[in-house]
C-alpha positions in Angstrom: 0.0 0.0 0.0 1.1 3.5 -0.7 2.0 5.9 2.1 -0.6 8.5 3.0 2.0 11.2 2.3 2.3 10.3 -1.4 0.0 11.5 -4.2 -2.7 9.1 -5.2 -4.0 8.6 -8.7 -7.5 7.5 -9.5 -8.8 6.3 -12.8 -12.5 7.2 -13.1 -14.6 10.0 -11.6 -17.7 7.9 -10.8 -19.2 7.6 -7.4 -16.6 5.2 -6.1 -13.6 7.1 -7.4 -14.9 10.5 -6.1 -15.8 9.0 -2.7 -12.2 7.7 -2.4 -10.8 11.0 -3.6 -12.9 13.1 -1.1 -11.8 11.0 1.9 -8.1 11.0 0.8 -8.1 14.8 0.1 -9.7 15.6 3.5 -6.9 13.7 5.1 -4.3 15.9 3.4 -3.4 13.6 0.5 -2.8 15.0 -3.0 -5.3 13.3 -5.3 -5.5 13.3 -9.1 -8.6 11.9 -10.7 -8.6 11.1 -14.4 -12.0 10.8 -16.2 -12.2 9.9 -19.9 -15.6 11.6 -20.3 -15.7 15.4 -20.8 -17.8 15.8 -17.6 -18.5 13.9 -14.4 -21.6 11.8 -14.8 -21.2 11.9 -18.6 -22.4 8.3 -19.1 -25.8 9.1 -17.6 -28.6 11.1 -19.1 -30.7 12.3 -16.2 -32.5 9.1 -15.0 -33.7 8.6 -11.5 -31.7 5.9 -9.7 -32.0 4.5 -6.2 -29.5 4.9 -3.3 -30.1 1.6 -1.3 -31.6 1.9 2.2 -32.8 -1.7 2.6 -29.8 -4.0 2.3 -28.4 -3.4 5.8 -29.7 -2.3 9.2 -27.5 0.9 9.0 -29.4 3.7 7.4 -28.2 5.5 4.3 -27.8 8.8 6.3 -25.5 7.1 8.8 -23.5 5.5 6.0 -23.0 8.8 4.2 -21.9 10.5 7.4 -19.4 7.7 8.1 -18.0 8.2 4.5 -17.7 12.0 5.0 -20.2 12.6 2.2 -22.6 15.6 2.4 -26.0 15.5 0.7 -25.5 18.5 -1.6 -27.5 16.7 -4.4 -31.2 16.0 -4.9 -32.0 13.1 -2.7 -35.7 12.1 -2.1 -37.3 9.3 -0.2 -39.1 7.0 -2.6 -42.9 7.3 -2.4 -45.0 4.4 -1.3 -44.7 1.6 -3.8 -47.4 0.1 -6.0 -46.4 -3.5 -6.9 -48.2 -4.9 -9.9 -47.8 -7.7 -12.4 -50.0 -5.9 -14.9 -52.8 -8.4 -14.4 -54.5 -9.3 -11.1 -51.8 -8.2 -8.7 -51.9 -4.7 -7.4 -50.4 -4.2 -3.9 -49.5 -1.0 -2.2 -46.4 -1.3 0.0 -45.7 1.2 2.7 -42.3 1.0 4.3 -41.5 1.9 7.9 -38.3 3.6 6.6 -37.7 4.6 3.0 -36.6 1.5 1.0 -34.3 3.7 -1.1 -33.7 7.4 -1.9 -34.1 8.7 -5.5 -31.1 10.5 -6.9 -30.7 11.9 -10.4 -27.6 10.9 -12.4 -25.7 12.8 -15.1 -23.8 16.0 -15.7 -26.7 18.4 -14.9 -26.9 20.5 -11.7 -28.4 18.7 -8.7 -27.3 15.2 -9.7 -25.3 12.9 -7.4 -22.4 13.0 -9.8 -22.2 16.8 -9.8 -22.6 16.9 -6.0 -19.7 14.6 -5.4 -17.6 16.5 -8.0 -18.3 19.8 -6.0 -17.3 18.1 -2.7 -14.1 16.7 -4.3 -13.1 20.0 -5.7 -13.8 21.7 -2.4 -11.5 19.2 -0.7 -8.7 20.0 -3.1 -9.0 17.1 -5.5 -7.7 17.7 -9.0 -10.1 16.3 -11.6 -8.7 15.9 -15.2 -11.7 15.7 -17.5 -11.5 14.2 -20.9 -8.3 12.4 -20.0 -8.0 8.7 -19.7 -5.1 6.8 -18.1 -4.4 3.1 -18.3 -5.7 1.2 -15.2 -2.2 0.0 -14.4 -1.1 3.7 -14.0 -3.7 4.3 -11.2 -3.5 3.5 -7.5 -7.3 3.1 -7.5 -9.2 1.7 -10.5 -12.8 3.1 -10.6 -13.5 2.8 -14.3 -17.1 1.5 -14.1 -18.8 -1.7 -15.3 -17.1 -4.3 -17.3 -19.2 -5.0 -20.4 -17.9 -8.6 -20.5 -19.3 -9.2 -17.0 -22.9 -8.0 -17.7 -25.8 -9.7 -16.0 -28.4 -7.0 -16.5 -29.3 -4.2 -18.9 -31.8 -1.4 -18.6 -33.3 1.0 -21.0 -35.9 3.7 -20.4 -37.1 7.3 -20.9 -37.2 10.5 -18.9 -39.5 13.4 -19.4 -41.2 16.3 -17.6 -44.8 15.6 -16.5 -47.8 16.8 -14.5 -48.1 13.5 -12.7 -47.9 13.5 -8.9 -45.0 11.8 -7.1 -45.3 8.0 -7.4 -43.5 4.8 -7.7 -44.8 1.8 -9.7 -42.9 -1.5 -9.7 -43.9 -3.9 -12.5 -43.0 -7.6 -12.5 -44.1 -9.0 -15.8 -42.0 -11.3 -18.1 -43.1 -9.6 -21.3 -42.1 -6.2 -19.9 -38.9 -7.2 -18.3 -37.4 -10.7 -18.8 -36.4 -12.2 -15.4 -36.4 -8.6 -14.1 -38.7 -5.7 -13.5 -39.8 -2.4 -14.9 -40.7 0.8 -13.0 -42.1 4.3 -13.1 -40.6 6.9 -10.8 -42.0 10.4 -10.6 -40.8 13.2 -8.3 -41.4 16.9 -8.6 -42.7 16.7 -12.1 -39.9 14.6 -13.5 -40.6 11.0 -14.6 -38.4 8.0 -15.4 -39.8 4.8 -16.8 -37.3 1.9 -17.4 -37.2 -1.8 -17.9 -34.4 -3.9 -16.4 -33.7 -7.3 -18.0 -31.7 -10.2 -16.6 -32.0 -12.4 -19.7 -32.7 -12.0 -23.4 -31.1 -8.6 -23.6 -31.9 -8.3 -27.3 -35.5 -7.8 -26.5 -35.0 -4.7 -24.4 -36.7 -2.4 -26.9 -39.8 -4.6 -27.1 -39.9 -4.9 -23.3 -39.7 -1.1 -22.9 -42.7 -0.7 -25.2 -44.6 -3.3 -23.3 -43.8 -1.7 -19.9 -45.0 1.6 -21.2 -48.2 0.0 -22.4 -48.9 -1.8 -19.1 -48.1 1.1 -16.9 -50.0 3.4 -19.2 -53.2 1.4 -18.2 -52.6 2.5 -14.6 -51.8 6.2 -15.1 -51.9 8.7 -17.9 -48.3 8.9 -18.7 -48.6 12.0 -20.8 -45.1 11.5 -22.3 -43.7 14.8 -23.7 -40.3 15.1 -25.4 -38.9 11.9 -23.8 -35.1 11.3 -23.7 -33.7 7.8 -23.7 -31.6 6.5 -20.8 -30.0 3.2 -20.1 -27.1 1.2 -18.6 -25.9 -2.2 -17.6 -25.1 -4.2 -14.5 -21.7 -5.9 -13.9 -20.8 -8.4 -11.2 -17.8 -10.6 -10.4 -16.4 -12.4 -7.4 -13.1 -10.5 -7.5 -11.3 -12.5 -4.7 -8.5 -10.0 -4.2 -10.3 -6.8 -5.2 -7.0 -5.9 -6.9 -5.3 -5.9 -10.3 -1.6 -6.2 -9.5 -0.9 -3.5 -6.9 -3.9 -1.5 -7.9 -7.1 -1.3 -5.8 -10.3 -2.0 -7.7 -13.5 -0.4 -6.5 -17.1 0.1 -7.5 -18.6 -1.5 -10.6 -15.1 -2.2 -11.9 -14.8 -4.7 -9.0 -18.2 -6.2 -9.8 -19.9 -5.5 -6.5 -23.4 -4.7 -7.8 -26.4 -6.4 -6.3 -27.2 -9.6 -8.3 -30.9 -9.5 -7.3 -32.0 -6.0 -8.4 -28.9 -4.6 -10.0 -28.5 -1.8 -7.5 -25.0 -0.7 -6.5 -24.5 3.0 -5.9 -24.2 2.7 -2.1 -21.8 -0.3 -2.2 -19.8 1.5 -4.9 -19.3 4.5 -2.7 -18.5 2.2 0.3 -15.8 0.5 -1.7 -14.2 3.9 -2.6 -14.3 4.8 1.1 -12.7 1.5 2.1 -10.0 1.9 -0.5 -9.2 5.4 0.9 -9.1 4.1 4.4 -6.8 1.2 3.5 -4.3 3.8 2.1 -4.6 6.1 5.0 -4.4 3.4 7.7 -2.0 1.1 5.8 -4.5 -1.8 6.0 -5.3 -4.5 3.5 -8.1 -3.3 1.2 -8.9 -6.8 -0.1 -9.5 -8.0 3.5 -11.7 -4.9 4.2 -13.6 -5.4 1.0 -14.1 -9.1 1.4 -15.6 -8.6 4.9 -17.8 -5.8 3.8 -19.1 -7.1 0.5 -18.7 -10.8 0.0 -21.6 -11.9 2.3 -23.9 -9.5 0.4 -22.7 -10.6 -3.0 -23.2 -14.3 -2.1 -26.6 -13.7 -0.6 -27.5 -11.7 -3.8 -26.5 -14.8 -5.9 -28.8 -16.9 -3.7 -31.7 -14.5 -3.9 -31.3 -14.0 -7.7 -31.4 -17.8 -8.1 -34.6 -18.1 -6.0 -36.1 -15.1 -7.8 -35.4 -16.7 -11.2 -37.1 -19.9 -9.9 -40.1 -18.1 -8.6 -40.4 -16.2 -11.8 -40.7 -19.5 -13.7 -44.0 -20.3 -11.9 -47.2 -18.8 -13.3 -47.9 -17.1 -9.9 -44.3 -16.8 -8.7 -44.1 -13.0 -8.7 -47.5 -12.7 -7.0 -46.3 -15.0 -4.2 -43.1 -13.0 -3.8 -45.0 -9.8 -3.7 -47.4 -11.1 -1.1 -44.6 -12.4 1.1 -43.1 -8.9 1.3 -46.2 -6.7 1.0 -48.3 -8.5 3.7 -45.7 -7.9 6.4 -45.9 -4.9 8.7 -42.5 -3.8 7.4 -41.8 -5.1 3.8 -38.3 -3.5 4.1 -37.3 -5.9 6.8 -38.3 -8.8 4.6 -35.8 -7.6 2.0 -33.1 -6.7 4.5 -33.3 -10.3 5.8 -32.9 -11.6 2.3 -29.4 -10.0 2.2 -28.2 -11.7 5.4 -26.0 -14.8 4.8 -28.0 -17.1 7.0 -27.6 -20.8 7.4 -30.2 -21.3 4.7 -28.3 -19.0 2.3 -25.1 -20.9 3.0 -26.8 -24.3 2.2 -28.3 -23.0 -1.0 -25.2 -21.0 -2.1 -23.1 -23.7 -3.8 -26.0 -24.8 -6.0 -27.1 -21.2 -6.7 -23.6 -20.2 -7.7 -23.3 -23.3 -10.0 -26.7 -22.5 -11.6 -25.8 -18.8 -12.1 -22.4 -19.8 -13.6 -24.2 -21.9 -16.2 -26.6 -19.1 -17.0 -23.9 -16.4 -17.1 -20.8 -18.2 -18.2 -18.9 -14.9 -18.8 -19.3 -13.7 -15.2 -16.5 -14.3 -12.7 -18.6 -16.2 -10.2 
């Protein structure tokens, strides 16, 4: 590990790279971040995304405070959720604490990306936009998802609307193969996406089907839509390193295998990388402890989700399991704990997912 007195170079100005940079700079370290895009957040186009608040008992606010991250970006508790399969299932889920917080992504003012950029610059970080460096030249590799390790793709639209704040979660195979679609509306800004975990080539048809089904529930009134999209990448990087370089965020493949979320864990990995440098501790050991139980439980829950989705009423059963509880959020938090049951299922779940996604490093 490098001495905290030496300059640190980071490849990538995503949420993991900037979180690492902020913590290092606040500790007095000279930090240079190289971003190949011409602006921070350049690979996003203004879609609503979710900052996870259900995967652990620790709340998002506490986690951000621990990581020395201020909320200088738009961050809104997700409204009560309508769960539907587009047919006979319509269940409203109210959570005792927000299941996630909506943040906007991209280079525009108010986004998470621009908020972290402002915090980094204020801490003294030097951000070199439009300049890429080879990963081996960086102390911390934060270059985003690996297209060869893709397990999910999403595509959608954003637009301005007169709709009230709402969240609709659609589980329907024709609208999102092995995944889900959703409509998120906050303060007159709407985002409708489909997320596929299989048959990626059908994403356009699935998006149109999702629009059609959700359009039967609310008047979408789509005006001047813009397309958005992305992909999910996961791997069991046993060392969380490439040579002597620390690998963080999506580059390390630590996204959630069940839903595809990963902003919070990406930021946490950047924070841990910074702490490993400052405290002269092993980043792989810290990352293994923090993330591997969650990654493994995600493989188990994705396996079970796929199996449930193969039944005619599988999604309805899963929705009822969560929605009929006093706190649906606790149901999902328990799903991410590596229990004895998870441990028993894990070897078979991993083998099954390896067969389904042979390119993933599982």
